[in-house]
C-alpha positions in Angstrom: -11.0 8.1 -10.2 -11.3 7.3 -14.1 -9.4 4.7 -15.7 -7.1 5.2 -18.4 -8.3 4.4 -21.9 -6.0 1.1 -22.2 -6.8 0.2 -18.7 -10.7 0.3 -19.5 -10.2 -1.7 -22.8 -8.2 -4.4 -20.9 -11.2 -4.7 -18.5 -14.0 -4.6 -21.0 -11.7 -7.4 -22.8 -11.9 -9.5 -20.0 -15.5 -9.1 -18.8 -16.3 -10.2 -22.2 -13.8 -13.1 -22.0 -14.9 -14.2 -18.6 -18.6 -13.9 -19.3 -19.0 -11.4 -16.7 -21.3 -8.4 -18.9 -23.9 -8.7 -16.1 -21.7 -6.6 -13.6 -19.5 -4.8 -16.4 -20.5 -1.5 -15.2 -19.7 -2.1 -11.5 -16.3 -4.2 -12.5 -15.4 -1.1 -14.5 -16.0 1.6 -11.7 -14.7 0.2 -8.7 -11.3 -1.3 -10.5 -8.6 0.9 -9.2 -5.2 1.7 -10.7 -2.3 0.4 -8.8 1.7 -0.3 -9.0 3.0 -3.9 -8.2 6.6 -4.5 -7.6 8.0 -7.7 -7.9 11.5 -9.2 -6.4 13.9 -8.8 -9.7 17.1 -10.2 -8.2 19.1 -10.3 -4.9 20.6 -7.1 -4.0 24.3 -6.8 -4.6 24.3 -3.0 -3.7 26.5 -2.2 -6.6 23.8 0.2 -7.8 22.7 2.8 -5.0 18.9 4.4 -5.0 17.4 1.6 -6.9 14.1 0.2 -5.4 14.4 -2.2 -3.0 12.6 -4.3 -0.5 14.7 -5.6 2.8 18.2 -5.4 3.2 19.9 -1.9 4.0 18.7 1.4 2.7 20.9 3.8 0.4 20.5 7.1 2.7 22.2 10.5 2.3 24.7 11.5 5.1 21.9 14.0 6.7 19.2 11.3 7.2 19.5 10.2 11.0 18.3 6.3 11.5 14.8 6.3 12.5 14.0 5.3 16.1 11.4 3.8 17.8 9.9 5.3 21.4 12.0 2.6 22.9 14.9 4.2 21.5 15.7 0.8 19.7 16.5 1.6 15.5 13.3 0.8 13.5 13.5 -2.0 11.0 14.3 -1.0 7.3 11.5 -2.2 4.8 11.9 -0.6 1.4 13.1 1.9 -0.2 11.3 3.4 -4.0 12.7 5.2 -6.3 9.8 7.5 -7.7 12.1 8.5 -10.8 11.4 4.9 -11.5 8.0 4.3 -10.4 6.5 7.4 -11.6 5.7 6.1 -15.6 3.9 3.3 -13.9 1.6 5.3 -11.7 -1.3 5.9 -13.6 -3.1 7.8 -10.9 -0.2 10.7 -10.8 -0.5 11.0 -7.2 3.0 9.8 -6.5 5.9 12.6 -6.4 7.2 12.4 -9.8 10.8 11.7 -8.5 12.7 11.4 -5.3 12.7 8.4 -2.9 10.3 7.0 -0.2 11.9 5.1 2.6 9.6 2.8 4.9 11.0 1.9 8.4 8.8 0.0 11.1 8.7 -0.7 15.1 7.4 -3.5 16.4 4.5 -5.4 14.8 2.5 -5.7 18.1 -0.4 -4.8 18.5 -1.8 -5.0 14.7 -2.8 -1.5 14.3 -1.3 2.0 14.8 1.9 0.5 14.3 5.1 2.6 15.1 6.8 3.6 12.0 8.3 6.6 9.7 7.9 7.1 6.0 10.7 9.4 4.9 10.7 11.4 1.7 13.9 12.6 0.1 14.0 14.6 -3.0 15.9 14.0 -6.1 18.6 16.6 -5.4 19.0 15.4 -2.4 20.0 12.0 -3.2 23.6 13.0 -4.4 26.0 11.0 -2.2 23.3 8.7 -1.1 24.9 5.4 0.1 24.2 1.9 1.9 23.7 2.6 5.3 24.0 -1.1 7.0 21.4 -1.6 9.6 22.2 -1.6 12.9 23.0 -5.2 14.5 19.4 -5.0 16.7 16.5 -3.3 15.5 12.8 -3.5 16.5 12.1 -6.3 14.6 14.2 -9.7 15.1 16.0 -11.0 12.3 18.1 -10.0 9.2 16.4 -9.4 6.2 17.8 -10.1 2.7 17.6 -7.1 0.1 16.0 -7.7 -3.5 15.7 -5.1 -5.8 12.2 -4.2 -7.0 10.8 -3.9 -10.5 7.7 -2.0 -11.0 4.6 -2.0 -13.3 1.0 -0.9 -13.8 -1.6 -2.9 -12.2 -5.6 -3.1 -12.5 -7.0 -3.7 -8.8 -10.8 -4.7 -8.6 -12.3 -5.2 -5.5 -11.2 -8.1 -3.4 -13.3 -10.2 -1.8 -13.5 -8.2 1.6 -14.5 -5.3 -0.6 -16.4 -6.6 -3.6 -20.6 -6.0 -3.7 -21.8 -9.6 -3.5 -25.3 -8.6 -4.7 -24.0 -6.9 -7.7 -21.8 -9.6 -9.3 -23.7 -12.7 -8.0 -26.9 -13.8 -9.8 -28.3 -17.1 -10.7 -25.8 -17.6 -13.2 -22.8 -16.4 -11.9 -21.3 -17.0 -8.0 -18.1 -15.5 -6.3 -15.9 -18.1 -7.8 -16.7 -17.0 -11.0 -15.7 -13.2 -10.1 -12.4 -14.7 -8.2 -11.5 -16.0 -11.5 -11.8 -12.7 -13.2 -10.3 -10.5 -10.6 -7.2 -12.9 -10.6 -7.2 -12.4 -14.4 -7.4 -8.7 -13.8 -4.7 -8.3 -11.3 -2.3 -10.8 -13.4 -0.4 -11.2 -10.0 3.2 -12.7 -10.3 4.4 -14.8 -7.8 7.2 -12.8 -7.3 5.2 -9.5 -6.5 5.7 -8.5 -2.6 4.8 -4.5 -2.8 1.7 -3.5 -3.7 0.7 0.4 -4.0 -2.7 1.7 -4.1 -5.8 -0.6 -4.8 -7.8 -2.4 -2.1 -6.0 -3.6 1.2 -6.1 -7.4 2.1 -8.3 -8.1 5.0 -11.5 -9.6 6.1 -13.6 -6.3 6.2 -13.9 -3.3 3.9 -13.4 -0.8 7.1 -9.4 -0.7 6.7 -9.7 3.3 5.4 -12.3 4.1 8.3 -9.6 2.7 11.0 -7.0 4.8 9.1 -8.7 7.9 8.7 -10.1 7.8 12.2 -6.4 7.6 13.8 -5.2 10.7 11.1 -8.1 12.7 12.0 -8.7 12.3 15.5 -6.0 10.3 17.0 -8.6 7.8 18.2 -8.4 4.0 18.0 -10.9 2.1 15.8 -13.3 0.0 18.0 -14.7 -2.1 15.1 -18.0 -0.1 14.4 -18.1 2.0 11.1 -20.9 3.8 12.2 -19.0 5.3 15.2 -15.7 5.9 13.4 -17.9 8.1 10.5 -19.4 9.9 13.4 -16.3 10.9 15.2 -14.6 11.9 12.0 -17.9 14.1 11.0 -17.3 16.1 14.2 -13.8 17.1 12.9 -14.9 18.6 9.4 -17.1 21.4 8.6 -19.0 19.2 6.0 -20.6 16.6 8.4 -21.2 13.0 7.2 -21.2 14.1 3.6 -17.2 15.4 4.1 -16.3 12.5 6.2 -17.6 10.2 3.5 -15.1 11.8 1.0 -12.5 11.6 3.6 -12.2 7.9 4.1 -12.8 7.4 0.3 -9.7 9.6 0.0 -7.5 7.6 2.4 -5.3 5.5 0.3 -3.3 2.6 0.5 0.2 3.8 0.1 2.0 0.7 0.6 1.1 -2.9 1.3 4.0 -5.3 1.9 3.5 -9.5 1.8 5.2 -11.7 4.0 8.2 -13.2 2.2 10.2 -16.3 3.1 13.4 -14.9 0.6 13.4 -11.9 2.1 12.4 -12.8 5.7 9.6 -10.8 6.3 7.0 -12.6 8.0 3.8 -10.8 9.4 2.3 -12.8 11.8 0.8 -15.9 10.0 2.0 -14.8 6.8 0.0 -11.6 6.6 0.4 -8.4 5.2 1.9 -4.8 6.7 -0.2 -1.9 5.0 0.7 1.6 5.1 -2.1 4.6 4.6 -2.3 8.1 3.9 -4.3 10.9 3.0 -5.0 12.0 -0.2 -4.3 15.6 0.5 -1.2 14.5 2.6 0.0 12.7 -0.5 -0.5 15.6 -2.6 1.3 17.9 -0.4 4.2 15.4 0.1 3.1 15.0 4.0 4.6 11.6 4.3 5.0 12.6 8.2 1.1 11.8 8.2 0.7 8.0 7.7 -1.0 5.3 9.7 0.4 1.6 9.8 -1.4 -1.9 10.6 -1.3 -5.1 10.0 -3.4 -7.7 8.4 -3.3 -11.6 9.1 -6.0 -14.1 8.5 
């Protein structure tokens, strides 16, 4: 997806400032537009239906609290007010209004984690009010709520996704690229949620894993070739269609570990939700994939 003009100008300026013109075309072409959300203040629940992470959700009375297959209520993670976030979504992929709610079951194992993503239209939010979490949910502990503040972000390839052959030469190494990428991301200490961009991880195969499960229901065996073959078998266009499907598998949400909230994904890792672009545009949030990365 092409960058907005302002985003491209910012990239061009930083590339020159950090003396990285040798890889300018690559950085511009592979930088994705996303949304980052930071903790703005501890939640006091005086204003319903704001974007929030942790704590309790604001739910319409018609919504039943999601339960895991064990019968235990799932743990609430976040609610995103899309009316607030829409103006920061330069990709224009998210719905322009309504609310997204994220719930999760236990975080074991790290793949195909039981979860639910709920989408509620704006006109269904009338009367939505704080629903206190059950005393026992799938994750142990109590999680403090924080209001979230969104902003547009630029997301260059991280260490798992970057092409080292392109960014490195006799005068430039990865450490210099890392300095540039930090400047492009402009990440804040209070950032806790990321929409779109590149998933955190050790390998560039998270979309293969998600696409394989979403399209075939099969578990990823740490082989991109095998995953591509299985996905190809599900699509009329063969391998070309499968590669496009993988490219169109998007990171809908990434939630960091955070001491203030009480989230700890294994060893200070991240929880990630993926969705097919086709399903995102159709509002099919019942077709998502959840996994966990921890170093």
